[in-house]
N, CA, C and O atoms as CSV, one atom per row, in Angstrom:
chain,resi,resn,atom,element,x,y,z
A,1,MET,N,N,0.333,-1.032,-0.225
A,1,MET,CA,C,-0.330,0.232,0.078
A,1,MET,C,C,0.540,1.252,-0.464
A,1,MET,O,O,1.665,0.753,-0.499
A,2,TRP,N,N,0.552,1.719,-0.636
A,2,TRP,CA,C,1.388,4.026,-0.821
A,2,TRP,C,C,1.169,4.590,-0.146
A,2,TRP,O,O,-0.046,4.784,-0.153
A,3,ALA,N,N,1.733,5.181,0.725
A,3,ALA,CA,C,0.477,5.991,2.081
A,3,ALA,C,C,2.026,7.021,2.400
A,3,ALA,O,O,3.195,6.738,2.135
A,4,GLY,N,N,1.681,7.764,2.794
A,4,GLY,CA,C,1.810,9.052,2.887
A,4,GLY,C,C,3.050,9.177,4.345
A,4,GLY,O,O,2.448,8.567,5.228
A,5,HIS,N,N,3.759,9.426,4.665
A,5,HIS,CA,C,4.821,9.208,5.748
A,5,HIS,C,C,3.678,9.202,7.390
A,5,HIS,O,O,3.411,8.326,8.212
A,6,GLU,N,N,3.455,10.011,7.302
A,6,GLU,CA,C,2.676,9.927,9.114
A,6,GLU,C,C,1.559,9.212,8.699
A,6,GLU,O,O,1.259,8.680,9.768
A,7,THR,N,N,0.332,8.639,7.507
A,7,THR,CA,C,0.413,7.699,7.717
A,7,THR,C,C,0.642,6.326,7.508
A,7,THR,O,O,-0.246,5.475,7.564
A,8,ALA,N,N,1.676,6.134,7.297
A,8,ALA,CA,C,2.607,5.244,6.819
A,8,ALA,C,C,3.284,4.636,9.034
A,8,ALA,O,O,3.205,3.515,9.537
A,9,ARG,N,N,3.763,5.779,9.598
A,9,ARG,CA,C,3.924,5.701,10.922
A,9,ARG,C,C,2.682,5.472,11.632
A,9,ARG,O,O,2.703,4.828,12.680
A,10,VAL,N,N,1.899,5.808,11.292
A,10,VAL,CA,C,0.646,5.415,12.071
A,10,VAL,C,C,0.145,4.364,12.232
A,10,VAL,O,O,-0.235,3.938,13.323
A,11,GLU,N,N,0.040,3.578,10.785
A,11,GLU,CA,C,-0.149,1.964,10.636
A,11,GLU,C,C,1.290,0.856,11.365
A,11,GLU,O,O,1.723,-0.163,11.901
A,12,ALA,N,N,1.362,1.541,11.060
A,12,ALA,CA,C,2.936,0.748,12.245
A,12,ALA,C,C,2.518,0.735,13.504
A,12,ALA,O,O,1.824,-0.258,13.727
A,13,ALA,N,N,2.684,1.565,14.586
A,13,ALA,CA,C,2.271,1.340,15.058
A,13,ALA,C,C,1.377,0.700,15.156
A,13,ALA,O,O,1.514,-0.271,15.901
A,14,ARG,N,N,0.068,0.883,14.501
A,14,ARG,CA,C,-1.426,-0.077,14.863
A,14,ARG,C,C,-1.133,-1.211,14.583
A,14,ARG,O,O,-1.613,-2.067,15.326
A,15,ARG,N,N,-0.403,-1.604,13.630
A,15,ARG,CA,C,-0.472,-3.414,13.638
A,15,ARG,C,C,0.917,-3.234,15.285
A,15,ARG,O,O,0.646,-3.846,16.318
A,16,TRP,N,N,2.013,-2.511,15.221
A,16,TRP,CA,C,2.288,-3.526,16.030
A,16,TRP,C,C,1.883,-3.847,17.158
A,16,TRP,O,O,2.166,-4.797,17.889
A,17,ARG,N,N,0.578,-2.223,17.360
A,17,ARG,CA,C,-0.473,-3.134,19.180
A,17,ARG,C,C,-0.919,-4.570,18.838
A,17,ARG,O,O,-0.992,-5.599,19.510
A,18,ALA,N,N,-1.172,-4.290,17.637
A,18,ALA,CA,C,-2.156,-5.621,17.179
A,18,ALA,C,C,-1.726,-6.994,17.430
A,18,ALA,O,O,-2.397,-8.026,17.446
A,19,LEU,N,N,-0.055,-6.745,17.686
A,19,LEU,CA,C,0.722,-7.724,18.539
A,19,LEU,C,C,0.566,-8.681,19.582
A,19,LEU,O,O,1.318,-8.051,20.324
A,20,PRO,N,N,0.339,-9.361,20.067
A,20,PRO,CA,C,0.578,-10.178,21.109
A,20,PRO,C,C,1.368,-9.366,21.778
A,20,PRO,O,O,2.204,-8.608,21.287
A,21,PRO,N,N,1.031,-9.562,23.279
A,21,PRO,CA,C,2.229,-8.769,24.292
A,21,PRO,C,C,4.141,-9.812,23.801
A,21,PRO,O,O,5.235,-9.349,23.480
A,22,GLU,N,N,3.558,-11.566,24.028
A,22,GLU,CA,C,4.577,-11.345,24.203
A,22,GLU,C,C,5.574,-11.306,23.030
A,22,GLU,O,O,6.768,-11.569,23.176
A,23,ARG,N,N,4.884,-10.882,21.599
A,23,ARG,CA,C,6.078,-10.822,20.428
A,23,ARG,C,C,6.056,-9.183,20.476
A,23,ARG,O,O,6.315,-8.635,19.404
A,24,ARG,N,N,5.750,-8.271,21.694
A,24,ARG,CA,C,6.234,-6.717,22.089
A,24,ARG,C,C,7.253,-6.379,23.255
A,24,ARG,O,O,7.188,-5.477,24.090
A,25,GLU,N,N,8.255,-7.404,23.065
A,25,GLU,CA,C,8.757,-7.521,24.706
A,25,GLU,C,C,10.557,-7.018,24.658
A,25,GLU,O,O,11.396,-7.178,25.544
A,26,SER,N,N,10.708,-6.443,23.429
A,26,SER,CA,C,12.342,-5.913,23.260
A,26,SER,C,C,12.708,-5.404,21.841
A,26,SER,O,O,12.542,-6.148,20.875
A,27,HIS,N,N,13.093,-4.431,21.729
A,27,HIS,CA,C,13.720,-3.727,20.603
A,27,HIS,C,C,13.853,-4.967,19.562
A,27,HIS,O,O,13.073,-5.217,18.644
A,28,ALA,N,N,14.928,-5.627,19.892
A,28,ALA,CA,C,14.260,-6.726,19.244
A,28,ALA,C,C,13.623,-7.391,17.986
A,28,ALA,O,O,13.881,-7.834,16.866
A,29,ASP,N,N,12.574,-7.167,18.934
A,29,ASP,CA,C,10.712,-7.642,18.583
A,29,ASP,C,C,10.871,-6.153,16.985
A,29,ASP,O,O,10.846,-6.135,15.755
A,30,CYS,N,N,10.987,-5.402,17.874
A,30,CYS,CA,C,10.930,-4.213,17.041
A,30,CYS,C,C,10.893,-4.535,15.546
A,30,CYS,O,O,9.950,-4.608,14.758
A,31,GLU,N,N,12.746,-4.777,15.338
A,31,GLU,CA,C,13.272,-4.591,14.529
A,31,GLU,C,C,12.742,-6.373,13.635
A,31,GLU,O,O,12.025,-6.380,12.635
A,32,ALA,N,N,13.109,-7.241,14.069
A,32,ALA,CA,C,11.698,-8.419,13.665
A,32,ALA,C,C,11.383,-8.350,12.704
A,32,ALA,O,O,11.706,-8.686,11.564
A,33,PHE,N,N,9.926,-7.347,13.745
A,33,PHE,CA,C,8.808,-6.767,13.073
A,33,PHE,C,C,8.979,-5.797,12.386
A,33,PHE,O,O,8.039,-5.647,11.605
A,34,ALA,N,N,9.680,-5.114,12.307
A,34,ALA,CA,C,10.459,-3.949,11.393
A,34,ALA,C,C,10.209,-4.576,10.004
A,34,ALA,O,O,9.495,-4.177,9.083
A,35,GLN,N,N,11.034,-5.722,10.114
A,35,GLN,CA,C,11.741,-6.373,8.585
A,35,GLN,C,C,10.439,-6.408,8.246
A,35,GLN,O,O,10.293,-6.065,7.072
A,36,GLN,N,N,8.720,-6.874,9.177
A,36,GLN,CA,C,8.409,-7.364,7.855
A,36,GLN,C,C,7.520,-6.618,7.226
A,36,GLN,O,O,7.017,-6.990,6.165
A,37,LEU,N,N,7.181,-5.327,7.882
A,37,LEU,CA,C,6.688,-4.135,7.870
A,37,LEU,C,C,6.622,-3.496,6.214
A,37,LEU,O,O,5.809,-3.194,5.341
A,38,THR,N,N,8.462,-3.545,6.559
A,38,THR,CA,C,9.380,-2.833,5.004
A,38,THR,C,C,8.191,-3.770,3.921
A,38,THR,O,O,7.445,-3.008,3.306
A,39,TYR,N,N,8.070,-4.546,3.778
A,39,TYR,CA,C,6.982,-5.286,2.393
A,39,TYR,C,C,6.036,-5.171,2.488
A,39,TYR,O,O,5.394,-5.819,1.661
A,40,ASP,N,N,5.161,-4.286,3.532
A,40,ASP,CA,C,3.993,-4.768,3.406
A,40,ASP,C,C,3.805,-2.962,3.026
A,40,ASP,O,O,2.927,-2.772,2.184
A,41,LEU,N,N,4.483,-1.715,3.517
A,41,LEU,CA,C,4.475,-0.781,3.804
A,41,LEU,C,C,4.931,0.417,2.913
A,41,LEU,O,O,5.875,1.053,3.382
A,42,TYR,N,N,4.308,0.950,1.407
A,42,TYR,CA,C,5.418,1.594,0.577
A,42,TYR,C,C,5.157,2.776,0.465
A,42,TYR,O,O,4.171,3.287,-0.067
A,43,PHE,N,N,6.551,3.549,1.258
A,43,PHE,CA,C,5.967,5.805,1.186
A,43,PHE,C,C,7.422,5.776,0.552
A,43,PHE,O,O,8.307,4.932,0.407
A,44,SER,N,N,7.165,7.575,0.142
A,44,SER,CA,C,9.136,7.397,0.037
A,44,SER,C,C,8.963,8.706,1.210
A,44,SER,O,O,8.339,9.631,1.729
A,45,THR,N,N,10.693,7.403,1.006
A,45,THR,CA,C,11.153,8.321,2.040
A,45,THR,C,C,13.199,8.597,1.440
A,45,THR,O,O,13.543,7.995,0.422
A,46,ILE,N,N,14.064,9.318,2.044
A,46,ILE,CA,C,15.318,9.846,1.500
A,46,ILE,C,C,15.990,9.096,2.063
A,46,ILE,O,O,17.166,9.138,1.702
A,47,THR,N,N,15.626,7.996,3.257
A,47,THR,CA,C,16.553,7.342,4.240
A,47,THR,C,C,16.287,5.548,4.334
A,47,THR,O,O,15.205,5.008,4.106
A,48,ASP,N,N,17.363,4.948,4.665
A,48,ASP,CA,C,16.804,3.789,4.344
A,48,ASP,C,C,15.669,3.343,4.629
A,48,ASP,O,O,15.649,3.661,5.818
A,49,ARG,N,N,14.346,2.663,4.379
A,49,ARG,CA,C,12.842,2.384,5.341
A,49,ARG,C,C,12.769,1.616,6.454
A,49,ARG,O,O,12.074,1.865,7.439
A,50,LEU,N,N,13.898,0.140,6.212
A,50,LEU,CA,C,14.103,-0.231,7.368
A,50,LEU,C,C,14.521,0.231,8.576
A,50,LEU,O,O,14.239,-0.430,9.576
A,51,LYS,N,N,15.173,1.293,8.678
A,51,LYS,CA,C,16.181,1.916,10.084
A,51,LYS,C,C,14.444,2.686,10.593
A,51,LYS,O,O,13.885,2.944,11.660
A,52,LEU,N,N,14.113,2.814,9.137
A,52,LEU,CA,C,13.248,4.317,8.914
A,52,LEU,C,C,11.499,3.371,10.825
A,52,LEU,O,O,11.080,3.631,11.952
A,53,ILE,N,N,11.419,2.775,10.153
A,53,ILE,CA,C,10.418,1.686,10.917
A,53,ILE,C,C,10.647,0.816,11.902
A,53,ILE,O,O,9.860,0.039,12.444
A,54,THR,N,N,11.907,1.022,12.114
A,54,THR,CA,C,12.608,-0.031,12.817
A,54,THR,C,C,12.096,1.053,14.523
A,54,THR,O,O,11.561,0.762,15.592
A,55,ALA,N,N,12.737,2.518,13.805
A,55,ALA,CA,C,12.994,3.549,14.750
A,55,ALA,C,C,11.468,4.125,15.138
A,55,ALA,O,O,11.333,4.547,16.287
A,56,TRP,N,N,10.535,4.157,14.411
A,56,TRP,CA,C,9.079,4.505,14.813
A,56,TRP,C,C,8.793,3.838,15.588
A,56,TRP,O,O,8.525,4.449,16.623
A,57,LEU,N,N,8.623,2.069,15.707
A,57,LEU,CA,C,8.275,0.879,16.698
A,57,LEU,C,C,8.986,1.425,17.797
A,57,LEU,O,O,8.376,2.052,18.663
A,58,ILE,N,N,10.486,1.214,17.867
A,58,ILE,CA,C,11.029,1.418,19.162
A,58,ILE,C,C,10.874,2.643,20.129
A,58,ILE,O,O,11.169,2.702,21.322
A,59,LEU,N,N,10.123,3.987,18.992
A,59,LEU,CA,C,9.746,4.977,19.537
A,59,LEU,C,C,8.518,4.530,20.138
A,59,LEU,O,O,8.324,5.434,20.950
A,60,GLU,N,N,7.284,3.485,20.303
A,60,GLU,CA,C,6.074,2.838,20.461
A,60,GLU,C,C,6.282,1.997,21.960
A,60,GLU,O,O,5.656,1.884,23.014
A,61,PHE,N,N,7.671,1.443,21.319
A,61,PHE,CA,C,7.572,0.882,22.630
A,61,PHE,C,C,8.423,0.960,23.367
A,61,PHE,O,O,9.156,0.016,23.661
A,62,ASP,N,N,8.500,2.016,23.788
A,62,ASP,CA,C,9.898,2.596,24.790
A,62,ASP,C,C,8.204,3.794,25.218
A,62,ASP,O,O,8.155,4.384,26.297
A,63,ARG,N,N,7.373,3.882,24.471
A,63,ARG,CA,C,6.373,5.225,24.938
A,63,ARG,C,C,5.383,3.960,25.767
A,63,ARG,O,O,4.377,4.369,26.347
A,64,ASP,N,N,5.621,2.786,25.797
A,64,ASP,CA,C,4.795,1.200,26.535
A,64,ASP,C,C,5.259,1.662,27.718
A,64,ASP,O,O,4.655,2.249,28.616
A,65,CYS,N,N,6.620,1.275,27.610
A,65,CYS,CA,C,7.052,0.780,28.954
A,65,CYS,C,C,7.081,2.062,29.553
A,65,CYS,O,O,6.646,2.014,30.704
A,66,ARG,N,N,7.501,3.400,29.126
A,66,ARG,CA,C,6.714,4.294,29.790
A,66,ARG,C,C,5.214,4.438,30.787
A,66,ARG,O,O,5.050,4.383,32.006
A,67,LYS,N,N,4.726,4.542,30.202
A,67,LYS,CA,C,3.062,4.116,30.229
A,67,LYS,C,C,2.851,3.467,31.716
A,67,LYS,O,O,2.227,3.898,32.686
A,68,ALA,N,N,3.742,2.052,31.495
A,68,ALA,CA,C,3.835,0.793,32.513
A,68,ALA,C,C,4.386,1.407,33.898
A,68,ALA,O,O,4.009,1.584,35.057
A,69,GLU,N,N,5.131,1.552,33.351
A,69,GLU,CA,C,5.912,2.261,34.482
A,69,GLU,C,C,5.534,3.204,34.934
A,69,GLU,O,O,6.392,3.260,35.814
A,70,ALA,N,N,4.925,4.086,35.108
A,70,ALA,CA,C,3.923,5.515,35.177
A,70,ALA,C,C,3.286,4.444,36.002
A,70,ALA,O,O,3.764,4.074,37.074
A,71,ALA,N,N,2.506,4.094,35.625
A,71,ALA,CA,C,0.914,3.253,36.443
A,71,ALA,C,C,1.585,2.384,37.430
A,71,ALA,O,O,0.999,2.414,38.512
A,72,ALA,N,N,2.783,1.503,37.405
A,72,ALA,CA,C,3.192,1.305,38.374
A,72,ALA,C,C,3.797,1.661,39.921
A,72,ALA,O,O,3.817,1.312,41.102
A,73,LYS,N,N,4.315,2.733,38.834
A,73,LYS,CA,C,4.851,4.330,40.495
A,73,LYS,C,C,3.374,4.794,41.127
A,73,LYS,O,O,3.081,5.030,42.299
A,74,ALA,N,N,2.507,4.841,39.851
A,74,ALA,CA,C,0.870,4.858,40.937
A,74,ALA,C,C,0.498,4.163,41.671
A,74,ALA,O,O,0.156,4.599,42.770
A,75,ARG,N,N,0.386,2.464,41.307
A,75,ARG,CA,C,0.218,1.729,42.407
A,75,ARG,C,C,0.497,2.187,43.366
A,75,ARG,O,O,-0.264,2.689,44.193
A,76,ILE,N,N,2.046,2.052,43.425
A,76,ILE,CA,C,3.216,1.777,44.798
A,76,ILE,C,C,2.619,3.253,45.537
A,76,ILE,O,O,2.199,3.337,46.691
A,77,TRP,N,N,2.664,3.791,45.051
A,77,TRP,CA,C,2.394,5.505,45.734
A,77,TRP,C,C,1.018,4.945,46.139
A,77,TRP,O,O,1.248,4.386,47.211
A,78,ALA,N,N,-0.280,4.795,45.859
A,78,ALA,CA,C,-1.963,4.472,46.203
A,78,ALA,C,C,-1.261,3.668,47.637
A,78,ALA,O,O,-1.135,4.076,48.791
A,79,GLU,N,N,-0.908,2.441,47.028
A,79,GLU,CA,C,-0.293,1.956,48.397
A,79,GLU,C,C,-0.351,1.959,49.874
A,79,GLU,O,O,-0.993,1.418,50.775
A,80,LEU,N,N,1.205,3.342,49.622
A,80,LEU,CA,C,1.823,3.502,50.314
A,80,LEU,C,C,0.752,4.998,50.963
A,80,LEU,O,O,0.895,5.332,52.140
A,81,ASP,N,N,-0.286,5.785,50.024
A,81,ASP,CA,C,-1.048,6.098,50.332
A,81,ASP,C,C,-2.184,5.551,51.358
A,81,ASP,O,O,-2.889,6.199,52.133
A,82,ALA,N,N,-2.148,4.490,51.175
A,82,ALA,CA,C,-3.594,3.915,52.305
A,82,ALA,C,C,-2.833,3.498,53.065
A,82,ALA,O,O,-3.350,3.365,54.174
A,83,ARG,N,N,-1.656,3.169,53.015
A,83,ARG,CA,C,-0.946,3.006,54.404
A,83,ARG,C,C,-0.646,3.699,55.592
A,83,ARG,O,O,-0.732,3.299,56.753
A,84,VAL,N,N,-0.344,4.609,55.226
A,84,VAL,CA,C,-0.331,6.597,55.898
A,84,VAL,C,C,-1.441,6.521,56.632
A,84,VAL,O,O,-1.588,6.604,57.852
A,85,ALA,N,N,-2.600,6.268,55.329
A,85,ALA,CA,C,-3.882,6.533,56.291
A,85,ALA,C,C,-4.502,5.495,57.094
A,85,ALA,O,O,-5.375,5.888,57.868
A,86,ALA,N,N,-4.358,4.812,57.084
A,86,ALA,CA,C,-4.911,3.954,58.283
A,86,ALA,C,C,-3.383,3.428,59.239
A,86,ALA,O,O,-3.288,2.201,59.266
A,87,SER,N,N,-2.782,3.818,59.632
A,87,SER,CA,C,-1.453,4.432,60.485
A,87,SER,C,C,-1.888,5.885,60.894
A,87,SER,O,O,-1.819,6.163,62.091
A,88,THR,N,N,-2.221,6.606,60.224
A,88,THR,CA,C,-2.992,8.028,61.005
A,88,THR,C,C,-3.721,7.988,61.667
A,88,THR,O,O,-3.638,8.478,62.794
A,89,GLN,N,N,-5.430,6.952,60.885
A,89,GLN,CA,C,-6.345,6.509,61.330
A,89,GLN,C,C,-5.633,6.184,63.045
A,89,GLN,O,O,-5.411,7.010,63.930
A,90,TRP,N,N,-5.400,4.617,63.058
A,90,TRP,CA,C,-4.949,4.169,64.175
A,90,TRP,C,C,-3.724,5.159,65.488
A,90,TRP,O,O,-3.449,4.922,66.664
A,91,GLN,N,N,-3.373,6.038,64.725
A,91,GLN,CA,C,-2.259,7.157,66.065
A,91,GLN,C,C,-3.329,7.658,66.296
A,91,GLN,O,O,-3.548,7.376,67.474
A,92,ALA,N,N,-4.831,8.708,65.596
A,92,ALA,CA,C,-5.243,9.286,66.192
A,92,ALA,C,C,-6.172,8.802,66.837
A,92,ALA,O,O,-6.865,9.560,67.515
A,93,GLY,N,N,-6.555,6.826,66.791
A,93,GLY,CA,C,-7.254,6.174,67.848
A,93,GLY,C,C,-6.109,5.856,68.695
A,93,GLY,O,O,-5.909,4.653,68.866
A,94,LEU,N,N,-5.381,6.609,69.214
A,94,LEU,CA,C,-4.689,5.842,70.433
A,94,LEU,C,C,-4.671,7.384,71.022
A,94,LEU,O,O,-4.756,7.694,72.210
A,95,TRP,N,N,-4.613,7.775,70.526
A,95,TRP,CA,C,-4.418,9.642,71.194
A,95,TRP,C,C,-5.731,10.129,72.055
A,95,TRP,O,O,-5.761,10.637,73.176
A,96,ALA,N,N,-6.782,9.814,71.180
A,96,ALA,CA,C,-8.239,9.450,71.726
A,96,ALA,C,C,-8.828,9.147,72.281
A,96,ALA,O,O,-9.773,9.737,72.806
A,97,ASN,N,N,-8.364,7.713,72.411
A,97,ASN,CA,C,-8.149,6.805,74.188
A,97,ASN,C,C,-7.288,7.134,75.258
A,97,ASN,O,O,-7.469,7.160,76.476
A,98,ALA,N,N,-6.484,7.338,74.666
A,98,ALA,CA,C,-5.679,8.189,75.850
A,98,ALA,C,C,-6.103,9.665,76.909
A,98,ALA,O,O,-5.889,10.110,78.037
A,99,ALA,N,N,-6.849,10.001,75.612
A,99,ALA,CA,C,-7.146,10.849,76.161
A,99,ALA,C,C,-8.025,11.166,77.115
A,99,ALA,O,O,-8.091,12.322,77.534
C-alpha cells in the first residue's frame, strides 16, 4: 500500500499494537517486525525504510514501557498513601483513647 509518511507511521504503530504482548517485549522484536513491515508499507523516504520503521516501533515500545512504569509507580504510591492513612487513623485512635 502506498502511503504518506505520517499515514505509514500510524499504520506501523497500529499493527505493532495488534501483536500479542509476548511478541512486543524488546527492541529485537521491534526490528524483526519492522523487517516484515518493509514489505507491506510503501512510502517515499530519503533514508533506509527498514531503519525508519524500526525507529518508529522502538519509539512506540519505549512509550508503552514508560506508561507501564508510570502505572506501576502510581499503584505503589496509592498503596503507600493507604498505609499512611491507616497508620494516621490508628494513631489518632490511640490519642483519643489516651485522653
